[in-house]
C-alpha positions as a printed NumPy array, in Angstrom:
array([[  0.   ,   0.   ,   0.   ],
       [  1.13 ,   3.541,  -0.674],
       [  1.515,   6.1  ,   2.095],
       [ -1.705,   7.73 ,   0.907],
       [ -3.593,   4.438,   1.072],
       [ -2.247,   3.702,   4.555],
       [ -3.295,   7.161,   5.747],
       [ -6.749,   6.794,   4.237],
       [ -7.15 ,   3.362,   5.822],
       [ -6.108,   4.691,   9.242],
       [ -8.551,   7.604,   8.924],
       [-11.429,   5.307,   8.008],
       [-10.495,   2.925,  10.807],
       [-10.541,   5.845,  13.257],
       [-13.973,   7.011,  12.048],
       [-15.332,   3.461,  12.215],
       [-14.099,   3.088,  15.806],
       [-15.608,   6.43 ,  16.82 ],
       [-18.985,   5.361,  15.423],
       [-18.748,   1.815,  16.779],
       [-17.915,   2.847,  20.342],
       [-20.702,   5.406,  20.664],
       [-24.122,   4.1  ,  21.646],
       [-27.13 ,   5.119,  19.588],
       [-27.885,   8.056,  21.909],
       [-24.401,   9.509,  21.393],
       [-24.168,   9.232,  17.593],
       [-24.373,  13.034,  17.424],
       [-21.148,  13.213,  19.472],
       [-19.452,  10.78 ,  17.091],
       [-20.593,  12.881,  14.145],
       [-19.159,  15.976,  15.822],
       [-15.811,  14.251,  16.458],
       [-15.581,  13.168,  12.822],
       [-16.557,  16.642,  11.545],
       [-13.945,  18.246,  13.81 ],
       [-11.282,  15.85 ,  12.53 ],
       [-12.215,  16.674,   8.917],
       [-11.814,  20.379,   9.752],
       [ -8.465,  19.68 ,  11.419],
       [ -7.231,  17.799,   8.357],
       [ -8.647,  20.424,   5.99 ],
       [ -6.665,  23.119,   7.767],
       [ -3.437,  21.223,   7.124],
       [ -2.902,  19.784,  10.585],
       [ -1.246,  16.38 ,  10.503],
       [ -2.919,  13.697,  12.584],
       [ -1.527,  10.394,  13.802],
       [ -4.725,   8.337,  13.737],
       [ -3.045,   5.389,  15.426],
       [ -2.221,   7.616,  18.39 ],
       [ -5.739,   9.116,  18.45 ],
       [ -7.24 ,   5.605,  18.679],
       [ -5.437,   4.895,  21.944]])
């Protein structure tokens, strides 16, 4: 896998784990976390998704 593919996989894995760990009443919080991460990435901030999963 290329570096891009690895990064994309890690990002999707992070989003999946955020959604999976929130119960149905807290899905709005998961959505907010994912939106905030998209903003962070869009502003050029690098993110280590493996570290954020811990």
